C-alpha positions in Angstrom: 12.6 -13.7 31.4 15.0 -12.3 34.0 18.7 -12.7 33.8 18.7 -15.1 36.8 15.9 -17.1 35.2 17.8 -17.3 32.0 20.9 -18.6 33.8 18.9 -21.2 35.6 17.4 -22.4 32.3 20.9 -22.6 30.7 22.2 -24.7 33.6 19.5 -27.2 32.9 20.9 -28.0 29.5 22.4 -31.5 29.3 26.0 -31.9 28.3 26.3 -31.9 24.6 28.1 -35.0 23.4 28.3 -34.6 19.7 31.8 -33.5 18.7 32.4 -31.7 22.0 34.4 -28.5 21.8 36.3 -27.7 25.0 37.4 -24.3 26.1 41.2 -24.0 26.1 42.1 -24.9 29.7 41.6 -21.9 32.0 43.8 -21.9 35.2 42.6 -19.4 37.8 45.9 -18.3 39.5 46.9 -15.6 41.9 48.6 -12.7 40.3 52.3 -13.2 40.2 55.2 -10.8 40.0 55.3 -7.0 40.0 53.7 -4.9 37.2 56.2 -4.6 34.3 57.6 -1.3 33.4 56.7 0.0 29.9 59.4 -0.3 27.3 61.0 2.9 26.0 58.6 5.0 23.9 58.5 4.0 20.2 59.0 6.7 17.6 58.5 6.7 13.8 61.5 6.9 11.6 62.8 10.4 10.8 61.5 11.4 7.5 63.8 14.4 6.7 67.4 15.6 7.1 68.2 19.1 8.5 71.2 20.9 7.0 72.8 24.3 7.8 75.6 25.7 5.6 78.5 27.7 7.2 77.5 30.7 5.2 74.1 31.6 3.7 73.9 30.6 0.1 71.6 31.7 -2.7 68.6 29.4 -3.0 69.5 27.8 -6.3 73.1 27.2 -5.2 71.9 25.6 -1.9 69.5 23.4 -3.7 72.2 22.3 -6.2 74.5 21.5 -3.4 72.0 19.4 -1.7 71.1 17.5 -4.9 74.7 16.8 -5.6 74.7 15.0 -2.1 71.9 12.8 -3.2 69.2 14.8 -1.4 65.9 16.2 -2.4 65.7 19.8 -1.2 62.3 20.5 0.2 62.3 24.0 1.9 64.3 26.4 3.9 63.4 27.4 7.5 63.7 31.2 7.5 65.6 33.3 10.1 67.8 30.4 11.1 68.8 29.4 7.5 68.3 25.6 8.0 67.4 23.5 4.9 64.9 20.5 5.1 65.9 17.8 2.6 64.9 14.2 2.0 67.3 11.3 1.1 66.5 8.8 -1.5 65.7 6.1 1.2 65.4 5.7 4.9 68.5 3.5 4.9 70.5 6.4 3.4 69.5 8.8 6.1 72.3 8.3 8.7 74.9 8.0 6.0 73.8 11.2 4.3 74.0 13.1 7.6 77.5 11.9 8.4 78.7 12.6 4.8 77.3 16.1 4.8 78.6 16.9 8.2 82.2 16.1 7.0 82.0 18.2 3.9 83.4 21.7 3.8 80.9 24.5 3.9 78.5 22.4 6.1 78.0 23.6 9.6 76.1 20.6 10.7 73.6 18.0 9.4 71.3 15.9 11.4 68.3 13.6 11.1 65.0 15.1 12.0 63.6 13.7 15.3 59.9 12.6 15.5 58.1 14.5 18.3 55.1 12.6 19.6 52.5 12.8 22.4 53.2 11.1 25.7 52.1 7.5 25.9 48.5 7.2 26.7 47.8 5.8 30.2 44.0 5.1 30.8 42.2 6.1 34.0 40.7 2.7 34.6 41.4 2.0 38.3 42.6 -1.5 37.8 44.9 -0.8 34.8 47.9 -1.0 37.2 47.2 -4.7 37.6 47.1 -5.3 33.8 50.8 -6.2 33.3 50.2 -7.4 29.8 49.4 -3.9 28.4 52.7 -2.2 29.2 54.6 -5.4 28.3 53.3 -5.3 24.7 53.6 -1.6 24.4 49.9 -0.8 24.3 50.3 2.7 25.7 52.5 3.6 22.7 50.0 2.1 20.3 47.2 4.2 21.9 49.0 7.4 20.9 47.9 6.7 17.3 44.8 4.5 17.4 42.2 3.1 19.6 40.8 0.5 17.1 38.5 0.2 14.1 34.8 0.6 13.5 34.2 -3.0 12.3 33.6 -5.4 15.2 35.8 -8.2 16.6 33.6 -11.3 16.8 34.0 -13.1 20.1 33.0 -16.7 19.4 32.8 -18.1 22.9 30.5 -18.5 25.8 28.9 -15.2 25.2 29.5 -11.8 26.7 28.0 -10.3 29.9 25.6 -7.9 28.3 25.3 -5.7 31.4 28.8 -5.4 32.5 30.1 -1.8 32.9 33.3 -2.5 30.9 31.5 -4.5 28.2 28.0 -3.2 27.6 29.2 0.1 26.1 31.3 -1.9 23.6 28.7 -4.2 22.2 28.3 -4.3 18.4 24.8 -3.2 17.5 23.3 -4.7 14.3 22.2 -1.6 12.4 19.5 -3.5 10.4 17.7 -5.1 13.3 15.0 -3.9 15.6 15.1 -5.4 19.1 12.4 -7.5 20.4 9.9 -7.5 17.5 10.4 -11.2 16.6 11.1 -10.2 13.0 14.3 -10.9 11.0 14.5 -7.2 9.9 17.7 -7.4 8.0 17.0 -10.7 6.4 20.2 -12.4 7.6 18.3 -15.5 8.8 18.3 -14.4 12.5 15.5 -12.6 14.3 16.3 -9.9 16.9 20.1 -10.4 16.6 20.9 -7.0 17.9 24.2 -7.8 19.7 25.0 -11.1 18.0 23.4 -14.5 18.5 23.2 -17.4 20.9 23.9 -20.7 19.0 23.3 -22.8 22.1 19.7 -21.7 22.8 19.0 -20.6 19.3 17.9 -17.1 20.4 19.2 -13.6 20.1 20.6 -13.3 23.6 24.2 -14.2 23.7 24.5 -13.8 27.5 27.6 -15.2 29.1 26.9 -17.8 31.9 30.5 -19.1 32.2 32.8 -16.0 32.4 35.2 -17.2 29.8 33.7 -15.2 26.9 33.5 -12.1 28.9 37.1 -12.4 30.1 38.3 -12.9 26.5 36.2 -10.0 25.2 37.5 -7.6 27.8 41.1 -8.3 26.9 40.4 -7.6 23.3 38.3 -4.5 23.7 36.9 -3.6 27.1 35.9 0.0 27.5 39.1 2.0 28.1 39.6 5.3 30.0 36.1 5.1 31.4 37.2 5.3 35.0 35.9 1.7 35.7 37.6 -1.6 36.0 40.0 -2.5 33.3 41.2 -1.3 29.9 40.9 -3.5 26.7 43.4 -3.2 23.9 41.0 -1.8 21.2 38.9 0.7 23.1 37.3 2.0 19.9 36.3 -1.4 18.4 32.8 -3.0 19.0 32.5 -6.5 20.2 30.1 -9.0 18.4 28.8 -11.6 20.9 28.4 -15.1 19.4 27.7 -17.8 22.0 28.7 -21.3 21.0 29.7 -22.6 24.5 27.4 -23.3 27.3 27.7 -22.8 31.0 30.0 -25.9 31.1 32.3 -24.5 28.5 31.1 -27.0 25.9 29.7 -26.7 22.4 30.0 -28.4 19.0 31.6 -27.7 15.7 28.3 -27.2 14.0 27.6 -24.2 16.1 31.1 -23.0 15.7 30.9 -23.2 11.9 27.5 -21.3 12.0 29.0 -18.6 14.1 32.0 -18.2 11.8 29.8 -17.7 8.8 27.6 -15.3 10.8 30.6 -13.2 11.9 31.9 -13.1 8.3 28.5 -12.1 6.8 27.7 -9.5 9.4 30.7 -7.2 9.2 33.3 -8.7 11.6 36.8 -8.3 10.4 38.5 -10.1 13.2 37.2 -13.4 14.7 38.6 -14.6 18.0 38.5 -18.3 18.8 39.7 -18.9 22.4 38.5 -22.5 22.2 40.1 -25.8 21.1 39.7 -29.5 20.5 42.1 -32.4 20.0 44.6 -32.2 17.3 43.9 -35.7 16.1 40.3 -34.9 15.4 39.9 -32.8 12.1 36.5 -31.3 11.3 35.5 -30.7 7.8 32.7 -28.3 8.7 35.1 -26.2 10.8 37.6 -26.2 8.0 35.0 -25.1 5.4 33.7 -22.4 7.7 37.2 -21.1 8.5 37.9 -21.1 4.7 34.7 -19.1 4.1 35.5 -16.5 6.7 39.1 -16.1 5.3 37.6 -15.7 1.8 35.7 -12.8 3.1 38.8 -11.1 4.4 38.5 -11.9 8.1 41.6 -12.3 10.3 40.9 -15.4 12.5 42.9 -15.7 15.7 42.9 -18.8 17.7 44.3 -20.3 21.0 46.8 -23.1 20.5 45.5 -25.1 23.6 46.6 -25.6 27.1 47.8 -29.2 27.6 51.4 -28.6 26.6 51.1 -30.8 23.7 50.5 -30.5 19.9 48.5 -27.4 18.7 44.8 -28.2 18.7 42.0 -27.3 16.3 41.1 -24.8 15.0 44.4 -23.1 15.6 46.2 -25.6 13.4 44.0 -24.9 10.3 45.7 -23.2 7.4 45.2 -19.4 7.5 44.5 -19.2 11.2 46.8 -17.2 13.4 47.8 -19.6 16.2 48.7 -17.9 19.5 50.5 -19.4 22.5 50.9 -17.9 25.9 53.7 -16.2 27.9 54.1 -15.0 31.4 55.3 -11.6 32.7 59.0 -12.6 32.3 58.4 -13.5 28.5 58.7 -17.2 29.2 56.4 -19.5 27.2 53.9 -20.9 29.7 54.4 -24.7 30.4 50.7 -25.4 29.4 51.0 -23.6 26.0 50.7 -26.0 23.2 53.7 -26.2 20.8 54.2 -27.1 17.1 55.0 -25.7 13.7 51.6 -24.1 13.5 52.4 -21.6 16.2 52.6 -18.2 14.8 53.4 -16.1 17.9 52.8 -15.7 21.6 51.1 -13.2 23.8 50.5 -12.7 27.6 48.4 -15.4 29.0 49.3 -16.0 32.6 47.4 -14.3 35.4 45.6 -11.9 33.2 43.0 -9.6 34.8 39.7 -9.3 32.9 35.9 -9.2 33.2 33.7 -12.1 34.5 30.0 -12.7 33.8 28.9 -11.3 37.1 29.7 -7.7 36.6 33.1 -8.1 38.2 36.7 -8.9 37.3 38.8 -12.0 37.7 42.3 -13.3 36.9 42.6 -16.1 34.5 45.4 -18.0 32.6 45.6 -19.9 29.3 46.2 -19.5 25.7 42.5 -18.3 25.6 43.8 -15.1 27.2 46.7 -14.7 24.8 44.6 -14.9 21.6 42.5 -11.8 22.4 45.7 -9.8 23.0 46.5 -10.5 19.4 42.9 -9.8 18.2 42.9 -6.4 19.9 46.2 -5.5 18.5 45.0 -6.5 15.0 42.1 -4.1 15.5 44.5 -1.2 16.4 46.6 -1.9 13.3 43.6 -2.0 11.1 42.5 1.3 12.7 45.6 2.9 11.1 45.8 0.9 7.9 42.4 -0.5 7.1 43.2 -1.5 3.6 45.8 -4.0 4.6 44.8 -7.5 3.6 44.2 -10.0 6.5 47.2 -12.2 5.5 49.6 -9.2 5.4 48.2 -8.1 8.8 49.1 -11.5 10.2 52.5 -11.2 8.8 53.0 -7.7 10.2 52.1 -8.9 13.6 54.7 -11.7 13.3 57.3 -9.4 11.8 57.0 -6.9 14.7 57.0 -9.5 17.5 59.8 -9.6 20.0 62.0 -12.6 19.4 62.3 -14.9 22.5 64.9 -17.5 23.3 65.9 -19.6 21.4 66.6 -17.0 18.8 64.6 -17.1 15.6 61.5 -19.0 14.9 60.7 -21.9 17.2 57.8 -24.2 17.9 57.1 -22.9 21.4 57.0 -19.1 20.7 56.7 -18.9 16.9 57.9 -15.6 15.6 58.0 -14.1 19.1 56.0 -12.2 21.7 53.3 -9.8 20.4 54.4 -6.1 20.4 51.3 -3.9 19.8 53.3 -0.7 19.9 55.8 -1.8 17.1 52.9 -3.2 15.0 50.9 -0.1 15.1 54.0 2.0 14.3 54.7 -0.3 11.4 51.3 0.5 10.0 52.1 4.3 10.0 52.0 5.6 6.5 55.2 7.6 7.3 57.0 4.4 8.4 55.9 2.5 5.3 57.2 5.2 3.1 60.7 4.6 4.3 60.7 1.1 5.7 58.3 -1.1 3.7 57.8 -4.4 5.3 58.3 -7.7 3.2 55.3 -9.5 4.3 55.1 -13.3 4.3 53.5 -16.0 6.3 52.8 -19.7 6.7 
């Protein structure tokens, strides 16, 4: 069946009435405001102190002198007679440098300065229109990581399987043979090479709405491929799980099945840019979310777009609930609020892929959530053993606090900072500045 025939067939589906699941409101707005300048480059904490004595000292005497100052001598740089030493803690670094510099016999002492590659700027022609990426310090994060090998599951309206920015990023089920009508890997789904279509009960999760393609591209569109836009996690595959039809509707049964599929088939991050009313709890959704969490998945969900209370599934325990901000770091008026909000991310006038091979601007908390999902993939690319709940706490700990200061029900812990989160996942950083993780 051709792609166009498939779309006609999908449009023939009647609206599904049972426990309807609405896509978080999508506002198609014109791009507003200039592209934001990138924040100053991030650097890792210095790991050593550099010391020069006024006169060259015998090695043992120099080492003894450094130890008496609370330093661990590591080595001497020859010819210029500079000692490399390490303080007992990162916090003691600056104080040690000042104390040493004031002592007789010390010519100078200074913290080592981390030298890093220049921020990575992709060659995608429309990158200049993607204001969220420099806003959240993505170029600094890309110095260190492009993502992880495990897929991000996009549970949505599907993904455009032919899009130049998405087709190269599709997860491929290693245990399945395409088109033979056989469940080769024994997971209960035949021919599920790229994921699964829980609307039509087939193995073709083709997007016929655009919402899923847009969300997927924010999280992990192909980057630096001289085409279209750049996603956050260039090196991370996308698992396409279609639970919403061409009207943007589905049901909690399909959502629950997709959550279990994602957890059982290797997804570490699950993005849920969909929502339903906060007054309508769902036992099946709660159990499916709990199962995915038990398998170590990070679940990221949009808070909803009616300016009211946080909707489901974002309000479920263990789910990272994400609201939306604009280019001025103001929480969008449509972004839902409440004690369940964990953090916020860009979600106003965001450029991404559509389902017709092109690109479009969309707004909503649906756009904010995949920024967090993509950033999480970058962090796990650096620190893959980090448990999902500690990853969630790291993302919140590294967020940029917005007004009013401190946690609030509009912005949670603050606006996502991908560069700071990735830097915090650096083994060198953790050696000197361990993060006290904690979350709701």
